[in-house]
N, C-alpha and C positions, 0 to 999 in steps of 0.2 A: 427530202431534207426537212428537218425540224425547223420551226419558225425560230427566228432570232428573238431572244427575250427582250421585253420592253426595258427601258432604262429604269423604271421603277423597281422592277424585278431584282435589278442588281443591288438593291438597298436591303434585301432580305438576309437573314443570317447565313444562308447558304454560301453567299459571296464575301462574308466578312474576312475569312482567311486570305482570300484573293486580294481584297482591297489592302490588307496588311502587307501582302508580299509586293504589290504595286508601290505602296508607300515606301517600304524598305529599299526597293530598287531606285526609286527617286532620290532617297536620301544617299544612298550608296554611290549613286552617279556623281556627287558633288563632294565626296570626301577627298581630302588631300591624297595625292597619288601614294605616298609611302603608306598611308592609313588603308587605302584600298588594298594594297598588297598584303598587308598584315591580316585584314579582315578576310580576304579571299583565301590566304594560306590556312587561316583558322577554320573557315568553312570546309576546305578541302581536308584537312586532318580530322575534323569531327566525322565528316562522311566516310573517310577511310577507316575510322575506328568503329563507327556504329553502323553504317549501311552495308550489313554483311552480304545481302544479296548482290549489290552493285560491286562489292569488292570481289566477290566469287566470280562474277562475269568478266570483270577487268582481269583478275589473275588467269582465268581460262584463256581469254583473248591473247594476252601477253605471251603465255606459254606456247600456244599455237603459232604465233607470229615470230617469237624469237626463242626458238627451242635451244638455241646455243648458250643462252644465259644460264649461269649457275644460280642457286636459290637465293644467295645474298643479292646478286645483281638484279634478279627478277623481283624480289621483295622491294628493292629500292626503286626500281621502275613503277611499280604498283603505286607506292606511296607518292612518287613525284607526279603521277598521272593525276591522282586526286588533288595534289596541290595545284597543279596547272589548271584543272577544271574548276576548282574552287575560285581561283582568280578569275577564270573566264566568267563567272557570274557577275562579278563586279564589272568586268569589261563589257559584258552584254548591256548591263545598266546603263553604262556610260555611253555606249553606242546608240541605245535607244532613247536616252533622256537628255543628251547634251548635244550642242552644235558641233558637228564633226571639225569645224574650223579650228576649235581650240585644241585639236589633236595634230594639226599639221606638222608642227615642229618635232613630232615624236615619230613620223614615218619617212622611211626612204622607199622610193618606188623604183623598181628595176624593171627593164624590158618594155617600157611604155611604147616603144617604136613598133613592137610586134602587135599591139592592140591598135595602134594608128593605122598600120599597114592593113589590118584585117578590116577595119571599119570603112577604109578608103575603098574597098571593093564594092560597097553599096549593098551587100547582102546580110547585113546585120551580123551577129556573132553569138555563139553559144559559149558562154563561160563555164569552165569546169571548176566548180568550187569544191571544197573538202571540209568535212565536219571535224575541223579543229576547235579546241576550247575558244579559240579567238574569232569564231565564225562571224558573229555580229559586229565585233569591233572591226573585223577586216571589211565587212560591208560598208561601215560608215567611213573608214579610211579610203576606200575605193572610190566613194562618191565624191571625194575631193578632186579626182583626177578624171574619172569617166562616169557618165550616167549609165544606168542599167536597170533592168526589171529583175525581179527575183521570183523563183519558183519556191513555194514553201507548203509545208503541211499545216492545215488549220488545227489550232488547239482545241481540245475537247471541252475546255472550260470556257463558256462563252464570254465572260468578262475579261479573262486574260487573252483570248483571241482579239477582242476589240482593242485592247491596250497594245499588244504585240504588232497587230496589223497597222494601227496608227503610227506607232514608232518607226516600223520599217518603212511606212510610206513617206516619211520625212527623209529617208536615206535613199530609197529606190524610187524610180519613176512610176513602176507599177508592181503591185504584189499579185502573183498568179498561184491559184490553187494547183497543186501537183497533178491533179486529175484533169486539169483543163488543158489537154494537148492542143486543141484548136487555138486556145488563147495564146499559148507559147508560139505556135508556128506563126500565127497571125502578126504578133509582135516582132518576130525575128524578120518576117517577110517585109515588114514596114521599115526595116533598117535599124531596129534596136538591138542592143546587147542583152541577152538574158542570162542571169546567173542561175546555174542548176547544179546541185550536188548529187552525183549518182553513187555515193559510197555507202548506202544503207541497204539492209535486206528487206525488199518489198514483197517477198514470197515467191513461191515456185512459178506461178502463172506469169508474172511480170518479168521473169529473169531467165538467164542461162547460167550455167556454172563455168566459172573461170578462176584461175588461180589468183590468189591474193595472199602475199607473204607465204606462198608455197601451199596454201590451203584452197581446196575448191570451195569457192563461195558464191551464193546466189547473187548475181550481177545484173541490174537492171538492163533491158534491151533498148530502153528508150533513147539513150544518147546517140546511138547510130541512127535510129528511127527518125529523130529530129533533124539531125545532120543531113539525112537523105532527103526529107521532105522540103528542107529550106535551102540547101546548098551552102549554108553558112560555115564559115570557118570555125572550128573548135578550138577554144583558147584556154589551155590549162593556167590556172591562177594559184600561186602558192603565197602563203602568208603566214607569218609566225611572229611571236613575241621574241625579241632578242634577249641573249643571256643576262643583259643588265636588268631585265624585267620593266625598263622604262621607255623602251621605244620598239618599234615594228618595222618589219620588212615585208613589202608586197612585191610580187615578181610575176610578170607575164612571161611564159615560155612561147617559142614560136608556135604558130598554128600547126595542128596535127596534118601531116601530109598524108595524101591517099586515105582519107577517112570520110565516110565509111568504107570498108573494103567489100561490103556485100555478105560477109560471113559474121553473124551475130557473136559467135564465141571468139573470133579473132578480134573483133571490134571491143568486146567486154574485157578481154585479156590486155589489150593495149591500154584501155582506159585505167585498169587496175594497176598495171605497171607504172603509169604516170603518177598515181595517187600515192602507191607504196613508196616510190622514190622520194616524194614530197614529205611523207610521214617520217622516213628514216632520218631525215635532217633533224627532226626534233620530236621524236616518238612519244614523249611525255605529254605533248600538247594535243594529241589526238583524242577523239572522244571514244576511247576504249570502254567506256562504261556501258555502251549499247550492245546488244547481242548480234555483231555483225556476221556471225556464222551461224545464225538461228537454224536456217533452212538447210538441210543436208541433202546431198545426191541420193538417189534411190538405194536403199540398203545400207546406208551408213546411219549409225545411231547419233542422237543428239549429243552435243558437246557440253551442255550446261546443266 
């Protein structure tokens, strides 16, 4: 592993664009709510117009996931997805840079009893998160009700990684590198709830193929493995921005029963079904901009 750069190295020109990004996020976090929405929508529309590769990825994902849509409906969903994810940038800034307490009046939490019952077992909990555009806002809002650790992917930019980790450390009890399986298991066995999002493509070796919106998708095996190693209840968590764009709903579903099953494909299929059902509530808020179907089953051509 490369050495962490010294603080003085962050003053070099290499990191000036990163400092600018961090400064803009701090400013964005304090904008009035209506202005946040306007700026977020503008960012989304600019990305929709000019980020042609991301638009191609999004268009491909949505054609695969929603083949029933006609061209007009498909184009509208693509546009709405970029707008939602643009707003998500301002929501991320708010979640990272502001005290979550100022958001309490904007959140409705449903299904709290399910998490209370899970934690009462004394086995910790594995929270199944989803890569919605509201992901980090959801983490901030969740911290108002339940403490949790989070599993995350370290950022390649060392300065932004430091900023992101410090921000998330204000929200979560502990941030855990996604490669640190022992750390995840240790924290759960100590009785902690750990937030883990298994809905991205981490490649063939880490995955099995399971249906996701009717498409065979590389799905991580780690969810069932963690559940088996810890005996912890697996708790699906759904969170979204409400249609008024000014409030949020978080909802815990009951712990998954008879999970893991011992069959990796069945377990992955079940997790994907839970995630898919959540996405269908507000499909435009999902992070369709990433290559969810990047890894294909043997013999199938790439889709991007």
